[in-house]
Structures are given as structure tokens and as C-alpha cells.
N, C-alpha and C positions, 0 to 999 in steps of 0.2 A: 342517144344515149343518157340518161337519166344524171338529174346533178349527184344524188347516191351513190350511180355507180363511177362515177367520173371521182367523189372524192373517195371512195374505196380507192378506187386504181391509184391514188396520188397517195394514200397512204402507204398502199403494199409497195412502189418505187420509191415511197423517202425508206421504208426500211430494208428494200435489198440495198437501196444506199448505204444505210448507216451500216449493214451486217457486214458489207464490202469494205467500208473505209476501218470496220472493227480487226475485219482480216488483215489487211495491209498492215493494219496498225502493229500488230501482231506479227507479221512477217518483219517488218522493218525493228521492233524489239527483239527478235531471236538472232536477226541478222547482227545486231550489234550485239548482243552477248556473245555468241562465236566468234567474232571480233573480239572482246576482251579478253576471253577466258582461251584465244591460242587455237581453236580447234582445228586438226590437219589430220581428215584419214590418212593422207600420203604419208606418214611419216609413221603410221602403224603396218607398211609394206614393206618398210627399209628391211634388207636381209641382214644388215652386221643388226640390228635394233630386235628380227624376230630370231637370230642366234641367240642373244644373249637374252632374249624370254622365254627360249627354250631351256638353254641350259639353269636358267634359274627356277624353273618350273619343274623341273627334273629334282633337281636337288631338293624343292621343297616336297618334294614325293616320296624322297625317300629321306626322312628323319632320321637323327643320330642317335635311336634309342637302346639298339645292341651295336656291341661291337666284340670282337674277337683278337686273342693273343699271335701278334703276328713275328712270323719267320722270315728272314728276307736271304734271295741267295744276289750278291754284287759279281757280276762277269765284268770285264774289262778288255779291251782292245787299242791296241796306241792308232794314233790319228794322227795327220800334221796337217797345218796349217799355217800357210800354205803349203803346196808343193816343193818336198827339196831341189835343191838343183842335181844334183846326183841320182835324182830319181829316190823310191820309197823302199828302204832292203827286204829281203824277202824274209816275215819271221812265218812260217807257217804256225798255224795255232794247233792247241794239245785238244784231238778230240775225242781224248777219250774222256773228259767230264763235258761240263759247259762251253761254250765260247762264241763269241762273236767273229760276221767277216762285215765290213764296211766295203762299200763298191760305190766310188772308187776309194784305195785308203790314203789319200788326201785330195783337198779339193781348197777353193777361194772362200771367203766369206757370201753369205747368205747363197749360195750351194744347194742344192738338192741331191742329196746322197741315198742307200738304199742301205738300209741298217736289218743284218737277218742273224737271229741266233739260235741255236742246236742244244738239243740233249739239256733242255730250261726243266722244270716244276710244267707238268702239263695242267693246261686249263687255270695259267694264272695270268694276272696283271701288275706292271707298275710303269718307273719311269725310264727314259733313258735321257742321261745326264751327259752334258760336255763338261771334263772338269780340263781347265786349263793350268799351269803351273802354279797358280798360286792356292789353287787348291779350292777354289771356291766352286757349288755346283751350276750350271745353268742347264735345265731342261730344254731338250727340242723335242721331246716326242714323248709318246708312251708306245709301252709294246702289250700286244696282248697274245700267250701261246694258246695253240690247239694242243690236242688230245696228244701229240705224240712230241711235246715240247719245243715245238718251231713257233717262231715267228718271222713278220717282212713288215718291215714300218721304214717308209720315206720322211727324212729330215729336212732341216736347214740348220745348214753352220753357222753360227753365232759368228758377227763383226769384232775380232778379236784383233789384240796387236800379234805381229807376224814374229815368230819366234823360234830357230833351228832344230832345237829338242822335239821329241814325239810330245805329243799329249794321248789325252785319253776320253776314250769313249763308254759309259759305263752305262748298263744295262742293269738295274734291281728288279727282282719278280718276286713279289710278296702273295705267303698264301696264310690262309686264318689256320689258325691251333688250339683245340681242343673245342670247348663247349661257349655257346654266346655267354656274354654277363654285359649290366646294366652299364652304358657309357657314363664317363663322367660329367659330360652332359648332361644326360638323363638326370643321373644324382643332383648336382646342382641344379634342374627345372625343378626337382621333386623337391626341394628345402625353399625354392625361391615364390612356389606355388603355394605351398601353405603359407610362406610369408604375406605373401598375397590376400591369403582367404581370412589370416589375422588381422590384416592392415583395415581391411574392408568393414571387418566384425565389429572392432576397437571406435573406428571410425562415424559407424552406423552406431553402435550403442551409444558415445557422446554427443551425437548428432541428435541424434533423437530422445534423449532427457535433456539439453536443453530446447528443443524445439518444441516438445509438449506445453511447459506454460509459456514461451513465447508465441504459440497458436491461439492462446485467448486472447492475449492483449490486441494479436491482429487478425480477431475477428469482430466484424460491424456489429453483428447481432448485440452479441455481449458489452460492445464498448461505447455502444451509441444510448445507451441508457444513463449514463453517467457522468452526471453532472453536477457543480459544484460551485456555490458564488465564487466573487474574482477574492474575498479576502483569504478565504480558508485554501483557494490556489495558490496565492500569492506566500501566505504563512507554511504554508508543503512545500514549495520550492524553497523557499528558504532556509529551511526545516532542515531539508536533504542535503543542501549546499553546506549548513553548517554543522552539520551529522557529517557529513564527507570532510569538513576538515579538522574535527573532534577525534574522529575513527583514524585519522594515520597515527597521532602519536599515541593514542590510545592502544593502537596495535601494536606501537612499539613498546610500549610498557608491558603488554601482557605477554608476548615475545621475550624480557627480558626477564617474566617472574616467571616463566615454564622452562626456561633456560635456568635458571637458578635453583627451584627447586629440583629438576632432573640431576642437574649437578651435587648438590649436597647429600644425596639421602636416595639409592635407587628403591626400598622398599618404601620410602616415607611417595617418592613418584608412583610407583602400585597403586598404593593403597587411597593416595588422592585424586588422583589420574583417574582410577576404574571405576572406585564403590562411593568414596567419599562426597567428589565435585558433583558427580549425574544426581547423587541423593538427592545433596543439600539443593541443586538448581530444581531438582523435581518438585521437592516439599517449599519451596517457595514457592513456586511457578503454581501450584497446588492453592497456598493460600490465600495468595494475591488473585485467582483467578477462578473464585468460588463457584460452583455448579447454581447454586442458587442464594438467592438473598432473600431474605423478610422485608427490609425495609429498606431505603436509599442509603450507601455509604457517606459519611461526612466527611468535608474537604480532609481535616488529621485523615482520617481513614483511605483516603483513595491517592492523598501523599505518602503516607506509608507502603501502600501496596505498587507504588510505582518505584518508590525505592528498592523494594523488595523483585519484584522483576528486575531492577540492574543488576542487583548481584547475582539473582540466578543467571541473569546473561553471563556475567562476568564469570561465573563459576563453571557451567557449561563449558564456554570461548576455555579459559582455562584449561579444563579435563581435557577437551579436547587438543589441544596443543601439546598435554603431557601424555595420550594416547600415540602419539605424532611419533614421539619421540622414541617410546618403547617399542613401537612397530619399527622402526629403523631399525634401535638396537635388534631385535628378534629376527629382525629379516637376517642381518647380518651375520649371526652367529645361527640360523638354519643355512645361509650359503655356504658355511664352510662345515657343515656337519650333514646335510643330507645329498651328498655324491650327486648320480644323476638327478635327483630331484631336486639340486642344487634352483632353480628356476621358483618355487615355490617359495621360499627364502627372499628372493629377487622381489620377487609378488610385493610380498610384505613390508619389506622395504619399501618401494614405491609409493603403495597403499599410504603411508607413512608419513613418507614425502610428499604427494602429492596432499595429503589433508593440513602438514605444515605449511604449504604455498598459496594455500584458498583461506587458512585463517584470519591472516590481515584482512581480506576481502569480504570476509564472514562477522570481522569485525565493526569493519565500515559501513558494509552494507545496515546491520545491525545499528548501528550508531545514526545512519541516515531516517534510515525507516522510525524508528522510535522519536526520532526528533520530527519528522516531516508528522507521523501520527497526531504527536501530542499539538502540534502548532497549527494541522489543517482541522482539529477537533476545536482548538481557541479560535478559528475565522471562522466558522457554522456559528459557534456563539455568537463571534462580535456581528456577524450579519444577521442572524436570528433573533436576537435578545434585544440587543440595542438600539438607541433608538434611529432613525432613519439617519439625519443631520450629524451623529455621533459615528455612527458606520461608515456614512459617505469621507469622514475627516482619516478617518483608519484609515479606510481604501486609498486615500491620496497616499498618501505616507507608505503604508505597506506594498504599495505596486510598488510606487518609486526607489524604494530601497531592496525592494528584490531584482526587480528590473536592470538595476547599475550591478547588484550582485551578480548575477548570471549572466547577462552580455561581457562585465570584467571576465568574468572563470573564462567561457568561449576567447575574452582575445590572450588568456593566459594559456590558452588549448591553443592559439594559432601562433600564437607565437614561443610559442615547443618544437609547433614543426617549421616554423622559417626564418625562427631567430635573427628576430627584427630587433628585440634586445633595444625598443626606445617605449618609457614609459607613458610616455601624453598618449603616444598611438595605441599601446595595446595595452594599458592598462584604464587614463584618467579618460580617454575620448569615449572608448565605448562602456561606461559605467556612468557617463552623463547620458548620452544617445539613449542608452537603457532605464536611465531613472525618466527623461522626458516622455519615451512610449511608455510605460510605467502609468505616469502621470495623467499622461492621455487619455492612455484604456479605462482608469480608474475616472478616470472624469465624462465619460461618455457613459460607461456600466450603470445601472442601477446598486445599488448594496446586495441587494437581496436576487439579483436576479444571476441564478445557474446558467454558468456557462457549461458550454459542450466540450467539457476536459477529457472525455472519453473518447470522442470523435477526434481529437488534436492528438491525443496520443495515439489512436490507433492507423492514423495516417501516418506520423512519425515510424511507426512500429514498418508498417509496409514499406514506408520509402527506402528504410534500412535494408531491408532484407530484399528489397529490387534489387539494390545497390552493390551488395554483396551476393547475390545469385548469378549477377553478369558477370563476373569478373571466375575465369575457369579456374578450377585445381590446379593445373598447368602453373599459371601463374603465381596461383598464393602460394604454392610450395618452393618459389623459388625463393621467397622472403623466408618460409618457415627453414627451409635449407640453411641459410643465412643463421638463423637464431639455435637452433637445432643441432645444425651441421648435415651432414649426407646421410640419408639412411628411409628405412619404413615409418619409423617417428616424426619425422619432417612432411611424408606421406598423410599419413593416420591425422596430424594436425589440419593436412590444407583438405583434406575428405571432408572431417568432422565439421570444418568450419561452413565448408558447400554446404554438407546434407543440412545443418541448423535452418539455413536461408532455403531449400528446398521444400524439406520435409515442413518446416512451419509454414509455408505456404500451403500445401496439401492438408497442412490438419487444419490451419482455420479458416479454407472452405468447404472444411467438413462441416466445421462447427456452426459456420451458418448457414447449412443446409438442411440442419436437424430439423425436426416437431418441434413447434412454439406452445404444442399444448402441453406436454412435459412440463419445458421453462413456467410457463405462466402459474401453472400449478403449485410448483413447487414456492414461486415465489408471493402467491396469496398465501402461504402457513406463514408467511414473515421472513423466511430463510434469508441470509444476509450473501452475497454474491459468492464466500466461498462455496457455503451450502448445496446454491444454486447450481455450480458446476460442480459437483460432487455428485448431486441425487439427481440432476435434470439431464447434463449436458455429457458427462461420462459414461453415463448407460449405454448413448446411442454412436456413439464415436468408437467404443474399443474395436468392434469388427474392422473399418477402415483402416481404425491408425495402424492394426498390424496390418492389414496387406498393405500399403502406404510402406510401413518399416519395410517387409520384407521385400518389395519392389526395391527401397533405395540401397538395400544391401547385396542386391544384384547389381546394380546399376555404379555401387564402390567395388565391387569385384573386378568391373571391367574400367573404367576410371585408373583404378590404380594402374592399369597397364601403361597407362600414358603417363599420368606424371612420374612414374620409374626414370622415363625419358629427363626427365630435369634432375634426378637423384632422389625421386622420394620413393626410394629403395621398391622390396618386389621385384616380380619375373619382366615386369619393362626397363629397367635397370639393365638386367641380361639379355633381354634380346635387343635393346637397343646395340649393344656392343658387338653380337652375334652378327647384326645388319652394318656395320659401322666396317668389320671385318669378314666382308662378304661371304660368312660361313653361315649359306643358306640351311643345310642339312641342320644346322646348332638352332637355327631361327626357328626350322620347320619344328622342333620339338616342342619349344615354347610356344610358338602357335597352338599348338597341338595342346599344350596340357589346357592353355586358357581358354580355348572351345569345351573342354572335358568341364572343367570348373564351369563353365557359365552355363553349359546343362544341366551338368548336375544342381546347381541354384535354383535354374527355373523348376526342375522337378520336385524340389525341395520347397521350395516355395508357395509352389500349384498346390502339394500335397496339404502342408498348414494354413493355405488359406480353404482347401477346403475341409479341413477340421472344424477350423474358427471360424470362419468368416461365411 
């Protein structure tokens, strides 16, 4: 045998040994998996479990969708438990109507006796109850009459305290009357499945509206090109912190102005909120942001335009606040006058209330964005126009101040969660550490070096999305139930939050896979980032965005049945109740409704995707 053949045989032997070892390792892994999951096929052959399984499956196969009006026929016979000393007195039954015969007419606890019924309604069913002197019903068997109204059943006597007087055995025959009608379970299921569909719809709508802008921040190809000098980044961050700090009292002031104007005179509120305020804001914005300029504006002109923009923003926000008050008042009036359409008034009122809630957030974001933009522009001027030495000195100071402010704010947030309440630990120490870190970063960075701020924002956004997406809505709804109470609103909020994280990931990955050609063509024309997104990105992502959104609605419908188990409303809450009560026929109705809705959603989403995607 040649050396080459020996080498081939050796490799074949090693390969066979490796394959055998892999198979053995797989068997060990699965053996341990069987042990961990407690696999026991012997339990599947248990008579008790098979009987319970049969009962449940038969109940699930008979959903309680329709029901009849029922009438009952109660027939009683005396029975002695135990047998009296003098024997059972003979009391012949009245055979002219329905009657019972117990054989024997007396007995001991746990004894098997035979119950026969005569002249009952034909082809009926019902329970056989033992009635002690207390009047409580103890079901000991069931009856099923034949075409002649006769039945025979063997029952076991209950274990009761012995009494001298006769007790009672009662047979109850039941039959349907009239035409079938939808059961209460079916009607309740209809209400809850409608609630579930719209719960999922609102969650998908709110989640999509938030996920779309977030997806652009979480897209690597859009954010990787965003680079700014350290001075601009530091001043921009400091502007955000200062803007948020100033935005809180500004929001309180605007709220007070809006309330005072609304309370003073209603027609003035209408005029200012609907006509004057928006017109004034629009006119000031048009003056401050002209479409074209023949020459560069002077410093005085730029300052005047900045003031005009601030006044325009104040007018717009006050108008928004006033309109929210009008919507709340109009909604309350509509609720009183629309009767069965009162939900429209409630909708208008809730829209107004939501606007009133987000107005402070809008004020804070406007203040932060305005100061951040202005300070960031100043930072770019310092980095690009000032001498390198002066820019380096400014960098050192600004970075240290920004680092101190940023870590002090983070320390305040940690103190809110953990209630440390030690100024040295949660305020001064983080500020000192932040100042040192900022100083070191500025010392090592070049004054005109562009930092990958977009990549940092991308990483932060992806990290937050991954963290939120890892938390199941079933856990989220517990928190929202505490905040807004048990019901579908809590479920909508939980699903909306999870939808934001899930859709933002899918959307951002779609943005990352767009063709670079249109992006480069639009950027070559000198378009800014917003114009690039509008004209180069959005046209490429509309079809997959529609597809992902419809698929997410389908997912939310199915997930809403689960969050109902934690108090999130919808049909899941009803399903949990029926399962806990062992009402499997009722649970079958809810399961059938869920299956129908999910299948319908699949067909609808498929048709929409076929038409628009």
C-alpha cells in the first residue's frame, strides 16, 4: 500500500471517528435535554389524564356560540340515608305523571344504587341531584331519556351525616324551547374581539409613527457620514441640557398663558387659537426664513430673525395649547348631544387632551433643539475659523464643562431611581469625573478633527431598541396597568412600545439596504440631510414599510390575546377567565374568534401587499 493510500485511509478513519464523536455528543445533549424538560411518555397513557383530555377536547369541539331557551322538569323521590331501623315506609309513586324509582329505596354512603325514571320528556338530558335537609344540591349522576321518556342510571350515594327523616333524590330533565340565539358568551366574545382588533390597530399606528423617524437614526448608512468637530458636539450637547432646563419653566409659563386666555373670554380663545396665532407664527417664520437672499444678512438681521423665530414658536405653541382646550370643551359638548355617536365627541376630547399632554414636551424639545442648533453652529465656527491654539483652549474648557454637566444630569437620573440623596455621590463626584474625562478627550483630540458623532448616535439608538425589544409586552403591560389601570388602554401602550422597537429595527435594516446611487445623486446636488431622506431614501422604502407595518398589525392582534392575561384588555382577558373557570366551551368560542380574526388579517394584509408592494 502506497503512502498516499495510507494517508487517505488515515483521513477517512479520522473523519469517521469525528462523525461518531459528533453523533455521540448530539445524543448526550438531547439526553440531557430530555432530563431537563422532564419528558415522560408514560404519562400520556394515564387513564385519568386521557379521560380529562377527552373531556376538554370534546368541550373545545362544542363552542358555546348558540343557545336555546330551556324549560325544566323536576321530579323527586324520597330516599333514606342510611336505612331506618323500622324499614322504609311504602309510598307508591303517582304513575299518572313522571316519577322516579330508587332501587333500593335506602342505603349507606358510597353505595351504588339504581335510579329509574318513567314518563319523562322523551330524548332529554339533565342532572340527578341528592338533596339533604339543608337544601343543597349534590350532583350524583346524569339522566338521558329514550323516545319513551324512560331512563336508568347507576349513581353513588354521597357521604352525608345520618338523619332519621327521608331525604330527596331529584331528577331534572331539560329541553330546548324555540329557535336558537347567540349565547351571552358569543356576544361578549364579539365585543372583546372588536376591542382586540382596534387595540392592535392603535398600538400599530402609534408605534409606526414613532418608529419611522427613529429608524433613520438607527440606520448605519445614514448616520456613519455624520461627523462634527469636538467643539460643536460639546456645545450642542450643552445646548440640549440648557434648553431642557429652560424648557420646563417655559412650558409652565405657556400653560398658564393658555389657561388664562381660555378662561378670560371664549371667543377671544377661538380667535387667537384658531386664526391669529397660526397666522402670526406663519408670517414671522416666512420673514425669518426667506426662500432666497441677494446678499449675506448682517449680524443685526440674523439676530432679528432669530428673535422672530422664537416669537413664532411661542405663538404656535400657545395656539396649540388653546386649540387643545377648545377640543376638550367641544368634545364634552358633543358627548352630551350626539347620543349613540357620543364616541365621536369622546374622540375629539381625547385628541385635545393628548395635545395638551404633549405641549410641554414640544416646548422642551423646541428649546433644546434651538439652543443645541445655535451652540453647535457656534462650535463649528470656533473649530473652523479660530486659530488652532485658541480653538484648542476653547475645546478644553467647553469639553470639561459639558462632561461635568452631562454626568451630573446622569447622576440626577440615577438618584431619582435609587433615591441615594447624597449630593457628593450623585452630583459633585459625577461632575468632577465628567470634567476630567471631557478635558482628557479635548486634550487628545485635534481642534478641527471631525468626530463620528453619527456612529455614536447609531450605537445608542440600536442599544436602546435592542433593550426595549428584549422585554415582552406581557411584562410591559404590568407597568402600564399600574399607570393607567386594567383595560385595553394599558395593552395598547405596551404593544405600541414594543412595536416601536420591533419596527424601528426592521425599518432601519431596510434603509441600510437601499441602493446607494439615488443617495449619492441627491447629495451631489447639495441637498441637506432632510432633503436627502425625503428624495432619495423614502421613495425606496415605502413598499417594504407598508409590508412590515401590515405584518406588525397581524402580530399585534395575536399578541393582544396574550397581554390580556396580565390585565391588558381584549379577548385574552375573557379567555383567561374561562380557562380559570374550566369553561372550555366558552374558551372555545374565544379561540375560534381569534383564529377567524388572524386568518382575516392575513388575507387583508396579503391583498394590501399585493396591491401596493
